[in-house]
Residue, then its C-alpha position, 0 to 999 in steps of 0.5 A: m736231309s729228308a723229312f722221310p726215313a730212307e725206306e719210306e721216301p716216295m719214288v719219283d717216276k722217271s722219264p721213259d728216256a732216263f737211265r736206270t740203276i741195276s736196282e731199279v731194273s731188277e725191281d721193275l722186271d722182278l729179276p734178281q740183280h745177279v741174273l742181270r749181271f749173269w746175262e751181261t756175260r752171256f749177251p754182249q748186246i747188254k751194255p750198261l754204262k759203268r760209273g764210279g765203283n762199277r755202278r751200272y746204268y741201263r739205257p732204255d734200249d738196254v731195259a727193252l732188251i733185258t725185258g725181251l730176254k726175260i720174255l723169251l727165256y722165261g715166258q717162251g721157254y727159249t734157251i740161252k743159246g736159242v736167244q743168242r742165235i736170234l740176236k745173231e741172226q735177227g739183231a738186238r732190235a728184234v729182241q728189244a721189240v719183244g721187250r716193248g710188246g712186239a711179236v716173238p721173232a719168227a722162225l729162223p731161216g737156214d736149215g729148212h726147219d722151224g729154227a725157233a721151235a728147235m730152240r724151245p723145249a719140245a712139247p710131248a706128243p699128245g697121249a705120250a708117256p712123260k719122259p723120265a727126268a734125266q739123272p744129274a751127274r753125281r759129284a763126290a761129297g765135299q767136291p765144290l760146285s763149278a761156277d756155272a753149276g752154282t750160277v744155274l742153281r742160284m737162278a733156279l732158286s731165285e725163280l722158285q722163290g719168285a714163284r713161291n712169292d707169286l703163289v703166296r700173293a695169289l692165295s692171300g688175295p685181297a684182305e677181307n673186312 
């Protein structure tokens, strides 16, 4: 039995080669656990070990891959399909390198245009009027959301909550005495 209450136990720093639980990866990368589980369905390169009770243990390469995915999807504006294409054409090591602080993958060869730019949202031309927002498809009242729509909405909500938390922390600043 510990002398500390469970919520106050000091965290022991793990070796860089140690496996991480989904909770640890989620906390370290500021990603909700459901996003990690969703990415496992979209990126088969993420292969955590699963132990009793389906408990996930991520290897260091998995953590680097997930970090690279976060950078490409959230930081660089790539789509899931765009990152899947990078993984297919350049391999998981390219995305792991991004997660370890390397450069974002260069343009993909193939169809004669900048493949990487084609996978990111296009920036509006200078001085161009902003495009009106696309109108979402309407569903009848009481009709349930599809699983994909629910997942997308949960991810968007999670990102908005994270942004709100970041703003609150930034606005509160250091405590003044």
